[in-house]
N, C-alpha and C positions, 0 to 999 in steps of 0.2 A: 674568984669567979663571980660574974654578975648574976643578978637574980633572973635574967632572961637571956638565954643564948639565942642568937639569930644568925641564920645564913640566908642569902637571898639570891635569886636569879634576876640580875639587873637587866633591864631592857631598853628603856627609853627615858629621856629627860622629861621633866614636868612640862605640860602644855602640848604634848604631841596629840594629834587628832586624826581620825580617819579621813577628814576632809583634806589633809595635806600629806598625802603619801608619795609625793614626788621624789625629791632628792636623788634623781637618777644617776648623776655623775658619781657621787660619793658611794652609793650602793653598788654601782657597777664596778667600782674599784674593789670593794669588799668581795663581790662575787668572783672577780678574777683571781683573787688570792686563794691559795689552798688553806686547808684547815690548820696546818702547822704554822703557817705565816700569821694567820689570824690569832692563834694562841700566843705566838711570840709577841705580836702587837699588844695583846691584852696584858701580858706580863710587863712589857715595856712601859705601859701606861699605869702600872700599879706602883703605888708608893713603895720606896726602898729599892726599886730596880732602876732608878734614873742613872743613866750613864753606863749601865752594864753592857758587856759585849753582846752583840747580836747573836753570835754563834752559841754563847752560853744560854741565852734566852731560848733559842731554838732547841738546844739539847734538853733543857728543862721541860719545854713544851712537849717534845717527843716523849720524854719519860712519863710525864703526867697523862698524856693521851693513851699511851700503852697501858699504864696502870689502870686507868678508868675503864678502858675497853675490856680489860680482863676480869673486872669485878662481876661475879655472877648476879643475875637478876634476883633481887630480893624485895618482896613487898614491904613497903614502908609500914612501920608499926604506928606511925602517927595518924591521927584523925585528919580528914581532908575537909576544908571549909571553903566554899566558893564565896567570894566577896568582890566588891567594887572598889575603885579608888587606886588601882595599880598605876594608871597613867600619871596621877599626881605624885605618887611615890617613886616612879621610875622602876617599877617591879613587875615581873611576870608571875613570880611565886616567891614564897618565903617560908622557911622552916623555923619554928620556934620550939624550944625544948621545955620551957616552963611557962605556966604551971603544969600544962599538959602538952606533950609532944603534938604539934599541929603543923600541917602544911596548909598555908593560905594560898589559894589560886585566884588570881585577879582576872575576872571575866572580861573586863573592859580591855585589858592588855592582850588577852587571848584573842579577842575579836579583832583587834588591830593587827595582830600577827597573822591571822587567817586572811585578812584583807590584803596585807602586804604580799603574802604568798601567792594569792591569786593575781595581783597586779604584776608581779615579777615573773610569773610563769614557773614558779618553783614547786608546783604540786607534785612533780615526780620525785622531788627530794623530801618533801614534807606532806605525806598523804593526809587526807581529811581526818581530823581527830588526833593526829600524831603530836601536835603541839602540846595538848593537854597531857597526853601519855608521857611525852618527853619531860615535861615539867615535873610530873610526879616521880619519874625515874631519877631525875636530877636531884630532887630534894631527898629521895631515899638514900642516895649516896652521901649527901651531907649528913644525914642522920647516922650513917655508919661511921663516917670520919669523925663524928663528934663523940660517939659512945663506945666504939669498939677498937680493936687493934689495927684497923685499916690506916689510921692516921700515922702511926709509927712505920707501917709498911710503905706508905707513900713517901715518907721522909727518906727511908733507905733507898727507894727506887730513884729518887732525885739525886742523892749523894752530895748534897751541898755541905761541904766541910767548913765549919767556922773555927775550929780549933784542933790542933794536933799536939799531942804530948807523947813523944816516942812512937810506939806502935798504936797508940790509942788516938781516936778521933771523935770529935763531937759534931754531930750533924745538926744543921740549922733548918729552920722553917723557911719555905719558899712561898712568899705571899702570892696568892692567885693560883697556885698549883691545884688546890682542891677544886676550884671552880672549873678549871680545864679538865680535870679528871671526871668531874660530874657531867660535863657536857659530852665527853667521849663515851662515858657509860650510857647516857641517854641515847646517843646516836646508835650505839651498838645494839642495845636491847630493844629499841623501837624500830630498827631496820631503816634508819634514815639515810638518804643519799649524801647529805652534808651534815656537819656538826651543827647543833642548835646555836653554837657560838656565832655562826654567820647570821642567823635570824635575829639574835639579840643585838649584835653589832649594827645590823641594818636598821632595826627599830631605834636604837640609840642615835644613829646618824640622822634618821628621819626626824627625831625629836629635836635635834640641834638645828635642823634646817627650818623648822616651823616655829 
């Protein structure tokens, strides 16, 4: 185990700025896709999933979404720190477990997310202040998946069998599934109209265009 466990809500590539929120074509394509398709796209772009069947990726995306949406809202035990520099890192928020469990919220990326919501007319999906709340809910799930039995439960829900010996089977880790589950949880507990995955994908697309 490393000295410092991290999980992060990735959003945008370095160099994105509020001055360049255009990228209308790419973001329109993301907007037209449903949340499961976006989740399957996220898995497809995750290392170890290259070449996997689209139907399998969608099945995993559905299972992870369902699992995350069913997790009860639980306040994070970690302290919350507001900080700058998220745009350079390509992060909206980050959970670190050591030396003290901490959720870092990047105010510059939060501001860019709010600007994008206004520009795209997405306020009915993401009410004022909901991006911050969703980021905290998202990282609270990462905390559960790191410390508690939820990680094994998610693995069972996904059912990714990597080895069979007679009646016995060994379930494997599905890279990216925890992130999808965390987004689904945040959407559910914050009452959002769309998964935050749409917002993070749009911010990432915007960063690549600028």
